[in-house]
MARTOR-964051 format. One record per residue (C-alpha): x negated, y, z negated. Coordinates in steps of 0.02 Angstrom, whole numbers, plus 50000, padded with zeros to 5 digits. Each point is the difference from the previous one (the first is absolute). Layout:
MARTOR-964051
XYZ/...
//
This chain:
MARTOR-964051
507684885449856/498715001150159/499425017250031/499065003650162/498835014350030/499285008350156/498314999849923/499125006750154/499485016449902/498874989249888/498854995250134/499455018250049/499005013449886/500915005649851/501605009950000/501425004949906/501024986950077/498744986749949/499935004949828/501705000649977/500354982350075/498514993849900/500705006849831/501894994250053/499454982650028/499024998749846/501415008249887/501264988050077/499204983349971/499435006349821/501865005449959/500814984450079/498864984950002/501334990150101/500025012350134/499114993350174/499105013250098/499344996850178/498875013350089/500014999950191/498505007650096/499225001350164/498284998449929/499114994049827/500415011049851/498475011649949/499154993249861/500265016849904/501904995549976/499684981449914/500075005749828/501855006150036/500664985250082/498944984649944/501444990449901/500684983050023/501695006150051/499205011050147/499834990250170/499065009550147/500354995350166/498695007450132/500164997350181/498235003950043/500515009550158/498725006750119/500095019849990/500875002950171/501404988849935/500205010249848/500955014450055/501854995749973/499714984149939/501435000249865/501295000150122/499394985050079/499584988749859/500835006349836/501754994150031/499604981950027/498745001149855/501345005249892/501054987050053/498674986249978/499655005749819/501795001649956/499855017749952/501425008349897/499515017350020/498835008250128/498995016749936/499145011650106/499095011449888/499305012450120/500885001750170/498995014350082/499184989850118/501054985150019/500784993750158/502055000449975/500824982949998/501284990449916/499334987149866/501584989549989/500155000849810/500385014149871/498715013250006/499325014249888/498915014050065/498905011749902/499945017650063/498245006849930/500435017450066/500765011050129/498685012550012/499694997250187/501765005250036/499505016949918/498125001650063/499184993550148/498224997649938/499844981650026/500534998550182/499035001350162/501635006250094/501745001350027/500244982050046/499174993949858/501095010749874/501654994350092/499464982649973/499665002149818/501795008349981/500854985450099/499274987149890/500685009749847/501715001650078/500024982350052/499394990349833/501135011249905/501454992750100/499294981749997/499754999149799/501234994949895/499225012149860/498625012650014/498835003849862/499075017949977/498705003849863/500715016849957/501685009650009/499155012450121/499774984250127/501864994549978/500525018150020/498975000950172/500644983550053/501805006249983/499605015450084/498974992850152/500724982850020/501855001749940/499694985449875/501465000049863/499325003549829/500874982149944/498844990250119/498435007049920/499104995349840/498805012549925/498664989249905/498555011049927/498394990850007/498794997449852/498285007049959/498424993049914/499204983350027/498914997949847/500114980549999/499484999450172/498595013450004/499414997949821/498315008050021/498575000549873/499185017149960/498434993550095/500914995450151/500845015650011/498415009349970/499274989150142/501155005650119/499945017849965/498114999450002/500094991650194/500735016750050/498885009649915/501145006749871/499324995149836/499915013949878/501055011250113/501745008250002/501014995250161/501835001250063/500744987050103/501055002550157/501074983049979/501435003350135/499024989550128/499605008950176/500614988950135/500805014650095/500155018549994/501405001149885/498994996849860/499275016350025/498154997249973/499585018750061/501145006349850/499014990149873/498235005950073/500535018550014/500694999949830/498494991349927/498795011350088/500885015749930/500004991449815/498104998550023/499715017650042/500335004349820/499854982949913/499144999849830/499394982550026/499324988450137/501304990250052/500204986450142/501504996450106/500314981650046/501134996250143/500654981750001/500784989750153/499675002150186/499665016150106/499894991350146/501625006350090/499655007750169/498225004149971/500485004449813/498334998349937/499065009850114/501325014649965/499774997349814/498215000950003/500035016650105/501185009149888/498964995049842/498465007650096/500985015550043/500565002149830/498274996749930/500474985449884/499294984050105/498894996249846/501515000549877/501104989050087/499994980850001/500924991350130/500274980749933/501024992850139/501044985649959/499404990349847/500664987249873/501275003549875/498754995949860/498965013950072/501375011550024/500634997749820/498315001649942/499705017950082/501665005549958/499934997349817/498425009049978/500585015650106/500415016249924/501645002650101/500754992450146/500765008250158/501604994750089/500105008750159/501064995250124/501225011150085/501444989149985/500244982649928/501294988449932/498974993149859/498225002549931/499284984149904/498415012549991/500795010649893/500864986749873/498334989950002/499125016649956/501345001749845/499634983049955/498165002449999/500065016849880/499565010150150/500895017450017/500705003650173/500205013950119/501264996150128/500945006250160/501745007249954/500934992750152/500714982650037/500404987549846/498395008549902/500985011449883/501324985749966/498564988549958/498945010749902/501445009649894/499015011849890/498454988849993/499035007350148/499485016950062/500935004150161/499275010050138/500385006550181/499174987450114/499795015050134/499205009749861/498074995949962/499885014649867/501344991549889/498994984649999/498475009249953/500845007849848/500714983249949/498424992150003/499215015149899/501454996749878/499664982049969/498064999750015/499655015249895/501264999649865/499954985149895/501665001949912/500925002050173/499074983950061/500444990149842/501825006450020/500304993950167/499134984149950/501144996449865/501405006450115/499624986650126/499914985949864/501635004049941/500885001150180/499134983550060/501154989849873/501405004050117/499114988250130/500084981649990/499344986050124/501074987949898/501585010750008/499755003950184/499944978450025/501464998949895/501125011550106/499244992850159/500644982549952/501715007449962/500065007350178/499584982250064/501244992849888/501315011950043/499924997750201/499894980149972/501725000549911/500805010250144/
//
């Protein structure tokens, strides 16, 4: 069987969609060595993703289009490419920004989440939001099957797009990548030292901060409230971009108003290895989004043995079970109190480490790949 992917997400800055696609491709070819995978993109794949897709069974088809020709490129090029490369199933792993077209072969679409139907923090205006919603509606009808990464997103998809339950497959993602990101103690300490954190306690906001929905003000206000009565000197590390609509300047200004500018480190986008080094040495992780259909940050924190404080909205309660402290994402005081529980009570800290390590056993990249392959096989037989 030959599976074709729209892999354009791998040509850009790190994102949940890129991480999902990389792990899926890696899992598919490891689980079924006879499977052939073709990745189609308008530009070269970022080197950061090579370790996910560097397999003999994976072919990259890169068009190297000029920047002005990349908008809407799939509709113009992919149908012919799918035919040329004799693709049996086309998989669109993240349709949020994709042009709508008919691929010409059985198609699977993954819906990462429906948060932007509920909250509008990612959009510049009314037309942009309507375009996003149209793409969801259109692809849910073009696709032979839709995949979601949580029951929450499945329910949202059925409610907003009127997709039948029978045409949706829920494939829980995995967690942990020890064989990919094996770090010696010295390497890990070097990364921590680069950010001036050697010998210091710190917490990581691991949600990614590419838009307002990820709730940076809540994290900063809660952290500031915690520091007012903290017994120890603690730092906050915020990973991912904060450059949405002048977000970096606003973040700096907010920290200055709260008096915590010297206590917060904004890393920007960092390599996977650096992120895992920072995460594994953290005292706690904060997953702050106001609504999301999945959280790799939460499951990776569980796998790293780091206790989690998470928003109680969207799919987070489903993913966490009893393994995270859930807080109201509109109440910074609840975050401050939860930080106090984890950072100043070792028994409580260790309890949530244990809960997370137990919970993460429910998540498997291999199982996700097997279930996704079953979806492909099912639509080919129809």
